[in-house]
C-alpha positions in Angstrom: -1.4 39.4 12.1 -4.2 36.2 13.3 -5.2 33.8 10.4 -8.5 34.6 10.9 -7.6 38.3 10.1 -5.7 36.8 6.9 -9.0 34.9 5.7 -11.3 37.7 6.1 -8.0 40.0 3.2 -7.7 36.9 2.0 -12.0 37.1 1.1 -11.6 40.3 0.1 -8.8 39.6 -2.7 -5.6 40.5 -1.0 -3.1 37.6 -2.5 -0.5 38.5 -0.6 -2.7 37.6 3.1 -4.0 34.9 0.7 -0.4 33.6 0.2 0.7 34.5 3.6 -2.6 32.3 4.8 -1.6 29.5 3.5 2.2 29.5 3.8 0.7 29.5 7.4 -1.7 26.5 7.1 1.1 24.4 5.6 3.9 24.9 8.2 0.6 24.6 11.7 -0.1 21.4 9.2 3.1 20.0 8.4 4.1 19.9 12.2 0.7 18.6 13.2 -0.2 15.7 11.1 3.8 14.6 10.6 3.6 13.8 13.8 -0.3 11.8 14.5 1.0 10.4 11.3 4.7 9.7 11.4 5.3 9.2 7.9 7.2 12.6 6.0 5.8 11.5 2.6 2.2 10.9 4.0 1.7 14.1 5.7 2.9 16.1 3.0 0.4 14.8 0.7 -2.3 15.1 3.4 -1.5 18.8 3.8 -1.2 19.6 -0.2 -4.6 17.9 -0.6 -6.5 19.7 2.6 -4.6 23.2 1.3 -6.1 22.0 -1.8 -9.4 21.5 0.0 -9.1 25.0 1.9 -8.0 26.8 -1.0 -11.3 25.8 -2.9 -14.0 26.5 -0.3 -13.3 29.3 1.8 -13.5 32.2 -0.2 -17.2 30.5 -0.9 -18.1 29.3 2.8 -19.5 30.7 5.4 -17.1 30.2 7.9 -19.6 30.7 12.0 -16.7 30.1 14.0 -13.0 31.3 13.3 -11.1 30.2 9.7 -8.5 28.4 11.5 -10.9 26.3 13.8 -12.7 25.1 10.2 -8.9 24.8 8.8 -7.8 21.9 11.2 -11.8 20.4 10.6 -11.0 20.1 7.5 -7.7 18.6 8.4 -9.3 16.6 10.1 -11.0 14.8 7.5 -8.2 14.1 5.8 -5.8 12.5 7.9 -9.8 10.3 9.3 -9.7 9.4 5.2 -5.9 8.7 5.7 -5.9 6.6 7.9 -9.3 4.4 6.7 -7.4 3.6 4.5 -4.5 2.4 5.7 -6.1 0.5 7.1 -8.4 -1.3 3.6 -4.8 -1.9 2.2 -4.0 -3.6 5.5 -6.6 -5.6 5.9 -7.1 -6.4 1.7 -3.1 -7.5 2.0 -3.3 -9.3 5.3 -6.0 -10.7 3.3 -3.9 -11.3 0.0 -0.3 -13.2 2.6 -3.4 -15.6 4.3 -4.5 -17.0 0.8 -1.5 -17.2 -0.5 0.6 -19.2 2.7 -3.5 -21.1 2.7 -2.3 -22.5 -1.1 1.1 -23.8 -0.6 -0.1 -26.1 1.6 -2.8 -27.8 0.3 -2.7 -31.0 -1.5 -3.7 -31.5 -5.5 -6.9 -33.1 -5.5 -8.0 -34.5 -8.9 -11.2 -34.3 -8.5 -11.9 -31.0 -7.6 -9.9 -29.4 -10.4 -12.1 -31.7 -12.7 -14.9 -29.6 -10.7 -13.6 -26.5 -11.2 -13.0 -27.1 -14.9 -16.9 -28.1 -15.1 -17.9 -24.9 -13.8 -15.7 -23.3 -16.1 -16.6 -24.4 -18.9 -21.2 -24.3 -18.1 -20.0 -20.7 -16.5 -18.0 -19.6 -20.0 -21.4 -21.3 -21.7 -23.2 -18.8 -20.0 -20.9 -15.8 -20.0 -18.1 -15.7 -21.4 -17.1 -12.1 -20.0 -17.7 -14.2 -16.5 -15.4 -17.0 -17.4 -12.6 -14.7 -18.9 -12.7 -12.1 -16.0 -12.1 -15.5 -13.4 -9.2 -17.3 -16.0 -7.6 -13.7 -15.6 -8.3 -12.7 -11.1 -6.6 -16.3 -11.0 -3.7 -15.6 -13.6 -2.6 -12.4 -11.3 -3.4 -10.1 -13.5 -3.9 -6.9 -11.7 -7.5 -4.8 -11.8 -6.3 -2.4 -13.7 -4.9 -5.0 -17.1 -7.7 -7.5 -16.1 -10.4 -3.8 -17.3 -8.2 -3.0 -20.5 -7.7 -6.3 -21.4 -11.6 -7.0 -21.0 -12.1 -3.2 -22.4 -13.9 -2.4 -19.1 -14.2 -0.3 -16.6 -13.1 -0.5 -13.0 -16.2 -1.1 -11.2 -17.7 -2.9 -13.5 -15.0 -6.1 -13.5 -15.9 -5.7 -9.2 -19.2 -5.9 -10.5 -18.6 -9.3 -13.3 -15.7 -10.5 -10.6 -18.4 -11.0 -7.5 -21.1 -12.2 -9.6 -18.7 -15.0 -11.1 -17.8 -15.9 -8.3 -21.1 -17.0 -6.9 -21.6 -18.7 -10.4 -18.8 -20.7 -9.4 -19.0 -20.9 -5.4 -23.0 -22.3 -6.5 -21.7 -24.2 -9.4 -19.1 -26.2 -7.5 -21.7 -26.5 -4.5 -24.7 -27.9 -6.3 -23.2 -29.3 -8.9 -24.8 -26.5 -11.4 -25.9 -22.6 -12.7 -29.0 -20.9 -12.6 
């Protein structure tokens, strides 16, 4: 029996057809994704995520093409999401490595340190959370740890950190904060 026939039977409530449909999709998807991604663990995670999306939507979605084509399209979106996430992760990791290697080569500038401390004090007077989030971030705490210490959501911590960095940059450039 082909995939489209299994899909039609599964939509009517045939449990055996549904199990066979997802068993076949899983096997095909694993081969396809392992070949494209090269990492068995990542491939398995993508296949499971894709099958979960298909399971949630296949009975409700009106599929105008073949079911197999629709399912592979869902898989393609999952693969694209994987590569996008992987690219962002590699870009952030590369920036971190560059910034760490840049820190080691710098000489200690006492006037810069003095200006930095002065700016941190000014920022702390204006908004204590800004100074605390800058300090914790500089000390190397992860975003999750900073959020727990300051009782913040992750999104709000990014907002605070961005605003605090802007204030710090302005203070270092002009010697004053708005």
